C-alpha positions in Angstrom: -0.1 0.2 0.1 1.4 3.2 -1.2 2.5 5.3 2.0 0.3 8.5 1.4 -2.9 6.4 1.6 -1.6 5.2 5.2 -2.9 8.3 7.1 -6.2 8.6 5.5 -7.0 4.7 5.8 -6.0 5.1 9.7 -8.3 8.1 9.8 -11.3 6.6 8.4 -10.8 3.4 10.3 -10.4 5.4 13.6 -13.5 7.6 12.8 -15.6 4.8 11.8 -14.7 2.8 14.8 -15.2 5.6 17.2 -18.2 6.2 15.7 -19.6 2.8 15.8 -19.0 2.6 19.3 -20.8 5.0 20.5 -23.7 4.2 18.1 -23.7 1.0 19.7 -23.3 2.1 23.1 -26.5 4.2 22.7 -28.7 1.8 20.8 -27.7 -1.3 23.2 -28.7 0.7 26.6 -32.0 0.7 26.3 -31.8 -3.6 25.6 -29.9 -3.8 29.1 -32.0 -1.2 30.9 -35.6 -3.2 29.7 -35.2 -6.0 32.2 -33.7 -4.0 34.7 -36.0 -0.5 34.8 -38.3 0.1 31.9 -40.6 -2.8 32.7 -41.4 -1.3 36.3 -40.7 2.3 35.8 -42.2 2.6 32.1 -44.4 -0.3 31.6 -45.9 -1.3 35.3 -47.7 -4.7 35.5 -48.8 -6.5 38.4 -47.5 -9.4 36.7 -43.5 -9.0 36.2 -43.7 -11.5 33.1 -46.3 -9.2 31.4 -44.3 -6.0 32.1 -41.3 -7.5 30.7 -42.8 -8.9 27.8 -44.3 -5.3 27.1 -41.0 -3.7 27.6 -39.6 -6.0 25.4 -42.1 -5.2 22.6 -40.8 -1.4 22.9 -37.2 -3.1 22.5 -38.6 -4.6 19.4 -40.6 -1.4 17.9 -37.1 0.3 17.5 -35.9 -2.3 15.3 -38.8 -1.6 12.7 -37.1 1.6 12.4 -33.6 0.1 11.3 -34.9 -0.3 7.8 -36.4 3.0 7.4 -33.2 4.3 8.4 -31.5 2.1 6.0 -33.3 3.4 3.0 -32.8 6.8 4.0 -29.2 6.9 4.9 -28.5 4.6 1.9 -30.1 6.6 -0.5 -28.1 9.5 0.4 -25.2 7.5 1.2 -25.1 6.6 -2.4 -25.8 9.7 -3.8 -24.2 12.6 -1.4 -21.4 10.2 0.0 -20.5 8.1 2.9 -19.3 10.6 5.4 -22.1 13.0 5.4 -24.7 10.3 6.6 -22.1 8.6 9.0 -22.2 12.3 11.1 -25.5 12.7 10.4 -26.5 9.0 12.5 -24.5 9.7 15.2 -25.8 12.9 16.0 -29.6 11.7 15.8 -28.7 8.7 18.0 -27.0 10.5 20.5 -29.6 13.7 20.5 -32.5 10.6 21.0 -30.2 8.6 23.7 -29.7 11.8 26.0 -33.3 12.4 26.0 -33.9 9.0 27.1 -32.0 9.7 30.3 -34.2 13.2 30.9 -37.8 11.2 30.4 -40.2 11.4 33.3 -41.2 7.7 34.2 -44.8 6.2 34.4 -45.4 8.2 37.9 -44.9 11.3 37.0 -46.5 11.3 33.9 -48.6 8.5 33.4 -49.1 6.8 29.6 -47.0 9.5 28.2 -44.0 8.1 29.4 -44.0 4.9 27.9 -45.1 6.4 24.6 -42.1 9.1 24.5 -39.8 6.6 25.7 -41.0 4.4 22.7 -40.5 7.0 20.1 -37.1 8.0 21.3 -36.8 4.4 20.8 -37.9 4.9 16.9 -35.3 7.5 16.5 -32.2 5.2 17.7 -33.2 2.8 15.5 -33.9 5.2 12.2 -30.2 6.5 13.2 -28.9 3.3 13.7 -30.2 2.0 10.3 -27.6 3.2 8.1 -24.5 3.5 10.8 -22.8 0.1 10.5 -23.1 -0.7 7.0 -21.7 2.9 6.4 -18.8 2.5 8.8 -18.0 -0.9 7.3 -18.1 1.1 3.4 -16.1 3.6 4.7 -13.2 1.1 6.1 -13.6 -1.2 3.3 -13.5 1.4 0.0 -10.4 2.7 1.6 -8.7 -0.6 1.8 -6.4 -2.6 -0.5 -8.5 -5.7 -1.8 -6.1 -8.1 0.4 -6.8 -6.3 3.5 -10.5 -5.2 3.1 -11.7 -8.3 5.7 -9.2 -7.1 8.1 -9.7 -3.6 7.8 -13.9 -4.0 7.8 -13.3 -6.3 10.8 -12.8 -3.4 13.3 -16.5 -2.2 13.0 -18.0 -5.4 14.1 -15.5 -5.6 16.9 -16.9 -1.6 17.5 -20.0 -3.4 18.6 -19.0 -5.3 21.2 -16.7 -2.4 22.2 -19.5 0.0 22.7 -21.3 -3.2 24.4 -18.8 -3.5 26.8 -18.8 0.4 27.4 -22.7 0.3 28.4 -22.1 -2.7 30.4 -19.4 -0.7 32.5 -21.6 2.2 32.6 -24.6 0.1 33.9 -22.5 -1.9 36.3 -21.3 1.1 37.9 -24.7 2.7 38.5 -26.1 -0.6 39.3 -24.0 -1.0 42.4 -25.6 2.0 43.8 -28.3 1.5 46.6 -31.4 0.4 44.7 -33.7 3.5 45.1 -30.8 5.6 44.3 -30.7 3.6 41.2 -34.3 3.5 40.0 -34.5 7.3 41.2 -31.6 9.0 39.1 -29.0 6.3 38.9 -30.2 4.7 35.7 -30.2 8.1 34.2 -26.6 8.6 34.1 -25.5 6.3 31.5 -28.0 7.7 29.1 -26.9 11.2 29.6 -23.1 9.9 29.4 -24.0 9.7 25.4 -24.1 13.3 25.0 -20.3 13.5 25.6 -19.1 10.4 23.9 -20.9 11.9 20.6 -19.1 15.0 20.9 -15.7 13.4 20.8 -17.1 11.1 18.3 -18.4 13.6 15.6 -15.1 15.7 16.0 -13.2 12.3 15.0 -15.6 12.0 12.3 -15.7 15.3 10.9 -12.0 14.7 9.9 -12.6 11.7 7.9 -12.1 11.9 4.0 -14.6 10.6 1.7 -14.3 7.0 0.0 -12.6 7.1 -2.8 -14.7 4.4 -4.6 -17.8 6.6 -4.2 -15.9 9.8 -5.2 -14.5 8.3 -8.4 -18.0 6.5 -8.9 -19.8 8.0 -12.3 -23.2 6.2 -11.6 -25.7 8.2 -9.6 -29.1 6.5 -9.4 -32.2 8.6 -9.0 -33.5 6.2 -6.4 -30.8 3.7 -5.6 -33.1 1.3 -3.4 -35.3 0.7 -5.8 -32.1 0.0 -8.3 -31.8 -2.8 -5.8 -35.2 -4.1 -5.7 -34.9 -4.3 -9.7 -31.5 -5.7 -10.4 -30.0 -7.1 -7.0 -32.8 -8.8 -5.6 -30.9 -12.1 -4.9 -28.1 -10.6 -3.1 -30.4 -8.6 -1.2 -32.5 -11.4 0.2 -29.7 -13.9 0.7 -28.2 -11.0 2.5 -31.2 -10.4 4.9 -30.9 -14.6 5.4 -27.1 -14.4 6.0 -27.4 -12.1 8.8 -30.8 -13.1 10.3 -28.9 -16.1 12.7 -26.3 -13.9 13.5 -28.9 -11.1 15.0 -31.1 -14.2 16.5 -28.0 -15.1 18.6 -26.9 -12.1 19.5 -29.9 -10.6 21.2 -30.8 -13.5 22.7 -27.2 -13.4 24.7 -27.4 -9.4 25.0 -31.0 -9.4 26.2 -33.2 -12.2 26.7 -30.4 -14.6 28.5 -29.7 -11.6 31.0 -33.6 -11.9 31.6 -33.7 -15.9 32.3 -30.7 -15.7 34.4 -31.9 -12.7 36.7 -35.9 -13.7 36.9 -35.6 -17.7 36.2 -32.4 -18.8 37.6 -32.9 -15.5 40.5 -28.8 -14.7 39.5 -27.7 -10.7 40.6 -28.2 -8.6 38.1 -24.4 -8.1 38.1 -23.7 -11.9 36.9 -25.0 -11.2 33.0 -23.7 -7.9 32.9 -20.3 -9.1 33.6 -20.8 -12.2 31.4 -22.0 -9.9 28.3 -18.4 -8.0 29.6 -15.9 -11.1 29.6 -17.5 -12.3 25.9 -17.5 -8.5 24.4 -13.6 -8.9 25.3 -13.7 -12.0 23.3 -15.2 -10.4 20.1 -12.5 -7.4 20.5 -9.5 -9.3 20.8 -10.4 -12.4 18.2 -12.6 -10.3 15.7 -9.7 -8.8 13.5 -8.1 -12.1 13.5 -11.3 -13.8 12.1 -11.2 -10.8 9.5 -7.8 -11.2 8.3 -8.8 -15.2 8.1 -11.3 -14.3 5.7 -8.9 -12.1 3.3 -7.4 -15.3 3.4 -9.7 -18.4 3.1 -12.9 -16.4 2.1 -15.7 -14.8 3.7 -18.4 -17.7 2.6 -16.0 -20.5 4.5 -16.0 -18.3 7.7 -19.5 -17.2 7.8 -20.6 -20.8 7.3 -18.4 -22.5 9.8 -19.5 -19.9 12.3 -22.9 -20.2 11.9 -22.6 -24.2 12.0 -20.6 -24.1 15.6 -23.3 -21.5 17.2 -26.2 -24.2 16.0 -24.4 -26.7 17.5 -23.4 -25.1 21.0 -27.0 -23.3 21.3 -27.8 -26.1 23.5 -25.1 -26.8 25.7 -25.0 -23.1 26.1 -28.3 -23.2 28.2 -27.5 -26.2 29.8 -24.0 -24.2 30.9 -26.4 -21.3 32.1 -28.6 -23.7 34.2 -25.9 -24.7 36.6 -25.8 -21.2 37.9 -22.2 -21.4 38.9 -20.9 -17.7 37.5 -17.3 -19.0 36.7 -19.1 -21.5 34.1 -21.5 -19.0 33.0 -18.6 -16.9 32.0 -17.2 -19.3 30.1 -20.3 -20.4 28.3 -20.4 -17.0 27.1 -16.9 -16.7 26.4 -17.5 -19.6 23.8 -20.8 -18.4 22.6 -19.2 -15.3 21.7 -16.4 -16.5 20.4 -18.1 -19.0 18.0 -20.5 -15.8 16.9 -17.0 -13.6 16.1 -16.1 -16.2 13.4 -19.3 -15.2 11.4 -19.9 -12.2 12.2 -16.5 -10.5 11.5 -16.3 -11.1 7.7 -20.0 -10.6 8.1 -21.2 -7.2 7.1 -18.1 -7.2 4.6 -19.6 -10.0 3.0 -22.6 -8.9 2.0 -21.4 -5.1 1.2 -18.9 -6.6 -1.4 -22.0 -8.2 -2.9 -23.5 -5.1 -4.4 -21.9 -2.3 -7.0 -20.5 0.9 -5.5 -23.4 2.8 -6.7 -25.9 1.0 -4.4 -23.9 -0.6 -2.1 -25.0 2.0 1.1 -28.7 0.9 -0.3 -28.7 -2.6 -0.8 -26.1 -3.7 2.4 -27.7 -1.8 4.7 -31.0 -2.9 3.6 -30.1 -6.6 4.0 -28.6 -5.7 7.4 -31.2 -4.3 8.9 -34.3 -6.2 7.5 -32.5 -9.1 9.0 -32.2 -7.3 12.2 -36.2 -6.6 12.3 -36.8 -10.3 11.6 -33.8 -11.4 13.8 -33.1 -9.5 16.4 -36.1 -7.4 17.1 -38.0 -10.4 17.8 -35.7 -12.7 19.3 -36.4 -11.6 23.2 -39.9 -11.4 22.4 -40.0 -14.9 20.8 -37.9 -16.5 23.0 -39.4 -14.9 26.1 -42.6 -16.7 25.0 -41.1 -20.4 23.9 -39.7 -20.3 27.8 -42.9 -19.4 29.1 -44.8 -22.3 27.0 -41.8 -24.9 26.5 -38.8 -24.2 28.4 -35.2 -23.4 27.4 -34.3 -26.1 25.2 -37.1 -24.6 23.1 -35.3 -21.2 23.0 -32.2 -23.5 22.1 -33.6 -25.1 19.3 -34.8 -21.5 17.7 -31.1 -20.0 17.8 -30.0 -23.0 16.2 -32.9 -23.1 13.6 -32.2 -19.5 12.8 -28.1 -20.1 12.5 -28.8 -23.0 9.9 -30.9 -20.4 7.6 -27.8 -18.2 8.0 -25.7 -21.5 6.7 -27.8 -22.3 3.9 -27.9 -18.6 2.7 -24.1 -17.8 2.9 -23.1 -21.0 1.0 -25.6 -19.6 -1.7 -23.9 -16.5 -2.4 -20.7 -16.2 -4.6 -17.2 -15.9 -2.7 -15.8 -12.2 -2.8 -12.7 -11.8 -0.7 -10.9 -11.4 -4.2 -13.6 -9.2 -5.9 -12.7 -5.6 -7.3 -15.7 -3.7 -5.3 -14.8 -0.8 -7.8 -16.3 -2.2 -10.5 -19.8 -1.3 -11.7 
């Protein structure tokens, strides 16, 4: 790689990584707070299970807005530029998250409390719809062909980094006196977003525009319609490939935490530490998996990870049922390790299926539809399955979802050596 390209690539990678960390922090805070706070302060019910189900429904609503955000960000990202959309998504998400920390609860304003919370969740989902894909495009469109998987893998690693940041923030405030935590402590992580967003905007504003976008002469009036007209197959297979990942990720992140505290009666700190352990595994292991995808291919890595998660899902819940914290942390480390094998090259793999002129629209739409069908409904479906059939049915749900991802990944062409600047 020529010397003059090293500095722009580094700036773009750092800017994309930091911005995605902050966006993930914002979006995942709601998931954590669903079972800890929102089910009682914003969605009160005499039956705790009903309150949790309603809160998870609010969690799912945020995912409905993600494809809309993907369409809007993809449209302008393909017509105006990647950089401007990434600045916009970060700003909107930060404002929505900060506003959550200022909301009165149900006891203060009644039914308006959950309504306003859900509106802000929708705004979060809208902004997040184009964030991760846009960040991956910025890095991979700058990177040389033989390093796209490695450079692009830093953005998937940014997700767990944001998750780890959110986990640490919640662990700090969750250690407060319970009355203080429910009164004002839970608000602190949301208000912290305002500071993080300012830092992210400063870094992201200094990044240059993607060279692949700058050199593309084709500008479609409606990139999304072009995706549906001419790229339907990679769109649908991209949705299916991401589907299983989103199911397992949000089962691990949201449902399993509720399962451990509500069903197994473990302290709230246990799932938080478990998620922190898993996040560290992804941060460390992710770039290696990205590099392996440059050497052996994206498709084999995604397929292998999908198969391993499907096989491991039943053992995972058996390990949780031991109630032994050491075993639980090990279970999470293994789960996140297997997920990383598929997740690290996943977004790059899907993005490489589309030409530059519609890449933002196609890849973001594929990812966010998969997120709605997979992650948005996963905590709700898993909670209902647990109540009716038991933990084994949740494991079966995860395994079947991963088999969908496996089949769709195998149906897509290999792209690790493809020229992604060609139309």
